C-alpha positions as CSV (number, residue, x, y, z in Angstrom):
1,M,0.0,0.0,0.0
2,S,1.4,3.4,-1.0
3,R,1.7,6.3,1.4
4,I,-1.2,8.2,-0.2
5,Q,-3.4,5.0,-0.1
6,Y,-2.5,4.6,3.5
7,L,-3.5,8.2,4.2
8,V,-6.8,7.7,2.4
9,F,-7.4,4.5,4.4
10,I,-6.8,6.5,7.6
11,V,-9.3,9.1,6.5
12,F,-12.0,6.5,6.1
13,I,-11.2,5.0,9.5
14,T,-11.4,8.3,11.2
15,M,-14.9,8.8,9.7
16,S,-16.2,6.1,12.1
17,G,-17.5,3.9,9.3
18,C,-19.3,6.7,7.4
19,D,-18.8,7.0,3.6
20,L,-16.8,10.0,2.5
21,I,-19.8,11.6,0.8
22,Q,-21.6,11.6,4.1
23,M,-19.0,13.8,5.8
24,K,-20.5,17.2,6.6
25,K,-19.1,20.6,7.6
26,D,-21.0,21.0,10.9
27,Q,-21.2,24.4,12.5
28,S,-20.1,23.0,15.8
29,D,-16.9,21.7,14.3
30,K,-15.8,25.1,13.0
31,D,-13.3,25.7,15.8
32,Q,-11.8,22.3,15.6
33,S,-8.5,21.7,13.8
34,R,-8.9,20.6,10.2
35,L,-7.3,17.3,9.4
36,P,-4.6,17.6,6.6
37,V,-4.3,14.6,4.2
38,A,-1.5,16.0,2.0
39,R,1.0,18.9,1.8
40,V,3.0,20.6,-0.9
41,N,5.5,23.1,0.7
42,D,3.3,25.4,2.8
43,T,0.0,24.5,1.1
44,F,-2.2,21.8,2.7
45,L,-5.1,19.7,1.3
46,Y,-7.6,19.0,4.1
47,Q,-10.0,16.1,4.7
48,D,-13.1,18.3,4.3
49,E,-12.0,19.3,0.8
50,L,-12.5,15.7,-0.3
51,I,-16.3,15.9,0.1
52,G,-18.1,14.9,-3.0
53,I,-15.4,13.0,-4.7
54,T,-17.3,9.7,-4.2
55,S,-21.0,9.0,-3.9
56,D,-22.9,7.0,-1.4
57,R,-23.2,4.2,-4.0
58,T,-19.4,3.9,-4.3
59,S,-17.8,0.9,-2.7
60,K,-15.0,1.5,-0.1
61,E,-12.4,0.1,-2.5
62,D,-13.5,2.3,-5.4
63,S,-13.6,5.3,-3.0
64,V,-10.0,4.7,-2.0
65,I,-9.0,4.6,-5.6
66,R,-10.8,7.8,-6.5
67,V,-9.6,9.8,-3.5
68,T,-6.0,8.5,-4.1
69,S,-6.2,9.6,-7.7
70,Y,-7.5,13.0,-6.6
71,I,-4.8,13.5,-4.0
72,N,-2.1,12.6,-6.5
73,S,-3.6,15.0,-9.0
74,W,-3.7,17.7,-6.4
75,I,-0.1,17.3,-5.5
76,R,1.0,17.4,-9.2
77,K,-1.0,20.6,-9.8
78,Q,0.1,22.3,-6.6
79,L,3.8,21.5,-7.4
80,L,3.3,23.0,-10.9
81,I,1.7,26.1,-9.3
82,D,4.6,26.6,-6.9
83,E,7.1,26.1,-9.8
84,A,5.2,28.7,-11.8
85,L,5.1,31.2,-8.9
86,K,8.9,30.9,-8.6
87,S,9.6,31.2,-12.3
88,I,7.2,33.9,-13.6
89,D,5.2,36.9,-12.5
90,I,1.6,36.0,-12.0
91,N,-1.2,38.5,-12.5
92,E,-3.4,37.6,-9.6
93,A,-6.3,39.7,-10.7
94,E,-6.3,38.0,-14.1
95,V,-6.1,34.6,-12.4
96,E,-9.1,35.5,-10.2
97,R,-11.1,36.6,-13.3
98,K,-10.3,33.3,-15.0
99,I,-11.4,31.5,-11.8
100,L,-14.7,33.4,-11.9
101,D,-15.2,32.5,-15.5
102,Y,-14.4,28.8,-14.8
103,R,-16.8,28.8,-11.8
104,Y,-19.5,30.3,-14.1
105,S,-18.7,27.7,-16.7
106,L,-19.2,24.8,-14.2
107,I,-22.2,26.1,-12.2
108,G,-23.9,28.1,-15.0
109,Y,-23.6,25.3,-17.5
110,E,-25.2,22.8,-15.1
111,Y,-28.1,25.2,-14.4
112,Q,-28.5,26.0,-18.1
113,N,-28.8,22.3,-18.8
114,Y,-31.4,21.9,-16.1
115,Y,-33.4,24.9,-17.3
116,I,-33.2,23.7,-21.0
117,K,-34.3,20.2,-20.2
118,K,-37.2,21.6,-18.2
119,N,-38.4,24.1,-20.8
120,L,-37.3,22.7,-24.2
121,N,-40.0,21.8,-26.7
122,D,-38.3,19.1,-28.7
123,S,-41.1,18.6,-31.2
124,I,-40.2,19.9,-34.7
125,S,-43.1,20.1,-37.1
126,L,-42.7,19.3,-40.8
127,G,-43.6,22.9,-41.6
128,E,-40.7,24.2,-39.5
129,A,-38.3,21.7,-41.1
130,E,-39.5,22.6,-44.6
131,K,-39.1,26.3,-44.0
132,Y,-35.5,25.9,-42.7
133,Y,-34.8,23.6,-45.7
134,K,-36.0,26.1,-48.3
135,E,-34.3,29.1,-46.6
136,N,-30.9,27.2,-46.5
137,I,-31.2,25.1,-49.6
138,D,-27.6,25.7,-50.6
139,N,-26.4,24.0,-47.4
140,F,-28.0,20.7,-48.5
141,V,-26.1,19.8,-51.6
142,L,-25.3,16.1,-51.7
143,K,-21.8,14.9,-51.4
144,Q,-22.8,11.3,-52.2
145,N,-25.2,9.3,-54.3
146,I,-28.4,8.3,-52.4
147,V,-31.1,5.8,-53.4
148,K,-34.3,4.2,-52.4
149,G,-34.3,0.5,-53.1
150,T,-33.9,-3.1,-52.1
151,F,-30.6,-4.9,-51.7
152,I,-30.2,-8.6,-50.8
153,K,-27.1,-10.8,-50.3
154,V,-27.7,-14.5,-50.1
155,P,-25.4,-17.5,-50.0
156,K,-25.3,-19.5,-53.3
157,S,-26.4,-22.5,-51.2
158,A,-29.7,-20.8,-50.2
159,P,-32.9,-22.4,-51.5
160,R,-35.2,-20.9,-54.2
161,T,-32.8,-18.1,-55.2
162,N,-34.3,-18.3,-58.7
163,R,-37.5,-16.9,-57.2
164,L,-36.0,-13.8,-55.7
165,K,-36.1,-11.7,-58.9
166,D,-39.9,-12.2,-59.3
167,L,-40.4,-11.4,-55.6
168,L,-38.3,-8.2,-55.9
169,L,-40.2,-6.9,-58.9
170,S,-43.6,-7.8,-57.7
171,E,-45.9,-5.1,-56.2
172,K,-48.2,-7.7,-54.6
173,D,-48.4,-7.5,-50.8
174,K,-48.2,-11.3,-50.4
175,D,-45.0,-11.4,-52.5
176,K,-43.5,-8.6,-50.4
177,D,-44.3,-10.5,-47.3
178,E,-42.7,-13.6,-48.8
179,L,-39.6,-11.7,-49.7
180,R,-39.3,-10.3,-46.2
181,S,-39.7,-13.8,-44.7
182,Y,-37.1,-15.2,-47.1
183,C,-34.6,-12.5,-46.2
184,I,-35.0,-13.1,-42.5
185,S,-34.5,-16.8,-43.0
186,F,-31.7,-17.1,-45.6
187,S,-30.0,-13.8,-46.4
188,A,-26.6,-12.7,-45.2
189,A,-27.6,-9.1,-45.4
190,Y,-30.6,-7.2,-46.7
191,H,-32.3,-3.8,-47.0
192,L,-35.9,-3.7,-48.1
193,T,-37.6,-0.8,-49.9
194,D,-39.1,1.8,-47.6
195,S,-39.6,5.5,-47.7
196,A,-36.1,6.3,-46.4
197,W,-33.2,7.4,-48.5
198,I,-29.8,5.7,-48.0
199,A,-26.3,6.4,-49.3
200,F,-25.7,4.0,-52.2
201,D,-22.2,3.2,-51.0
202,K,-23.6,2.2,-47.6
203,L,-26.3,0.1,-49.2
204,V,-23.9,-2.1,-51.3
205,V,-20.9,-2.1,-48.9
206,G,-19.0,-5.4,-49.0
207,S,-20.4,-6.5,-52.4
208,P,-19.0,-6.3,-55.9
209,L,-21.4,-3.4,-56.5
210,S,-19.2,-1.2,-54.3
211,E,-16.4,-1.6,-56.8
212,I,-18.4,-0.2,-59.7
213,P,-16.1,2.5,-61.3
214,N,-18.8,4.9,-62.6
215,K,-21.7,4.7,-60.1
216,I,-23.5,7.7,-61.4
217,Q,-23.8,6.1,-64.9
218,F,-24.8,2.8,-63.2
219,L,-27.6,4.5,-61.3
220,K,-28.8,6.1,-64.5
221,T,-28.7,2.9,-66.5
222,Y,-30.1,0.2,-64.2
223,N,-33.2,-0.1,-62.0
224,Y,-32.6,-3.8,-61.4
225,F,-29.2,-5.6,-61.3
226,E,-27.8,-9.0,-60.3
227,T,-24.3,-10.1,-59.7
228,S,-22.3,-12.7,-57.7
229,D,-18.9,-13.6,-56.3
230,N,-17.5,-17.0,-55.2
231,D,-19.9,-17.4,-52.2
232,F,-22.9,-15.1,-52.6
233,L,-25.6,-13.8,-54.9
234,Y,-26.5,-10.1,-54.9
235,F,-29.8,-8.6,-55.9
236,L,-30.4,-4.9,-56.3
237,K,-33.7,-3.1,-57.2
238,L,-33.7,0.7,-57.4
239,D,-36.9,2.8,-57.0
240,D,-35.3,6.2,-57.0
241,Y,-32.0,7.9,-56.8
242,T,-30.4,11.4,-56.5
243,I,-26.7,11.8,-57.5
244,T,-24.0,13.8,-55.9
245,D,-23.9,17.7,-56.3
246,N,-27.7,17.8,-56.5
247,V,-29.9,19.2,-53.7
248,S,-30.7,16.6,-51.1
249,P,-34.3,15.5,-50.7
250,L,-35.8,16.9,-47.5
251,E,-36.4,13.4,-46.2
252,F,-32.7,12.6,-46.3
253,V,-31.7,15.7,-44.2
254,K,-34.8,16.1,-42.0
255,E,-33.1,14.6,-39.0
256,D,-30.1,16.9,-39.4
257,I,-32.5,19.9,-39.7
258,N,-34.3,18.8,-36.6
259,N,-31.1,18.7,-34.7
260,I,-30.1,22.2,-36.0
261,L,-33.5,23.6,-35.0
262,L,-33.3,22.0,-31.5
263,N,-29.8,23.4,-31.0
264,K,-31.1,26.9,-32.0
265,R,-33.9,26.5,-29.4
266,K,-31.4,25.5,-26.7
267,V,-29.3,28.6,-27.5
268,E,-32.4,30.8,-27.3
269,L,-33.4,29.3,-24.0
270,A,-29.9,29.8,-22.5
271,R,-30.0,33.4,-23.7
272,K,-33.5,33.9,-22.3
273,L,-32.4,32.4,-18.9
274,E,-29.5,34.9,-18.6
275,D,-31.7,37.8,-19.6
276,D,-34.5,36.8,-17.2
277,V,-32.1,36.4,-14.3
278,Y,-30.4,39.7,-15.0
279,E,-33.7,41.6,-15.4
280,R,-35.2,40.1,-12.2
281,A,-32.0,40.9,-10.2
282,S,-32.0,44.5,-11.7
283,K,-35.6,45.0,-10.7
284,N,-34.9,43.7,-7.2
285,R,-31.7,45.7,-6.9
286,D,-29.7,42.6,-6.2
287,F,-26.6,44.1,-7.7
288,E,-25.2,47.6,-8.3
289,I,-22.3,49.1,-10.1
290,F,-20.3,51.7,-8.1
291,D,-18.8,54.9,-9.6
292,R,-15.1,54.7,-10.2
């Protein structure tokens, strides 16, 4: 056991069996001496400064590990601070400003998150998405070919492969159900036609179709294609496509637009929170600026 681990263990023993998180700063203990757990030159780290490092759900073993890690980190940082103070002139006022900014970043950020979660309306209507899409249409130019279609990869040993083309080209519901059942039972990979767009390269990854040299020409030429390699048969049926450098369909970027609009709402809520807090404090005269 290292010296620091031994100190941490002693801290736990002196807490009379209580978990570290349960240690409180009691008013009646104010005049009692604080228990140091580490020292760097003339600076001490005290036991009461370790509150909150572990939770009441943390085991004693994990608590020792966490506190040991914290103490080691504190020592390293304090040594660096002392070295800096000996080597360069420190602008204490600037340091204090940065500490205030960092404190705001920690506490303010946590409260902003709480406020946003409590007040955020995360429902984005189709009309809102369409409006943003039209107003920012130049931001949605495709950098890849996208398709709507069906792709099936089956082992050559699979049964009734000669029936797959008929099932793929059929519009009958019973044939579509049969195709889905077949894919579930025998295919190595499949993607069945739905209303969603998908990147062509993602659809055919791991197949000979991914090696096609001119994919734009391929998409323009074929709406049905079959190929094979040593072990598998590949079936592709295309219902629609849009090639690179064209404007993306709204459906393909709707999730991205929703995320953009939600982030804008979060920013607006954070700004509203700051403004409301400031205006309320100003009305109540909770702060004042003195003449200089």
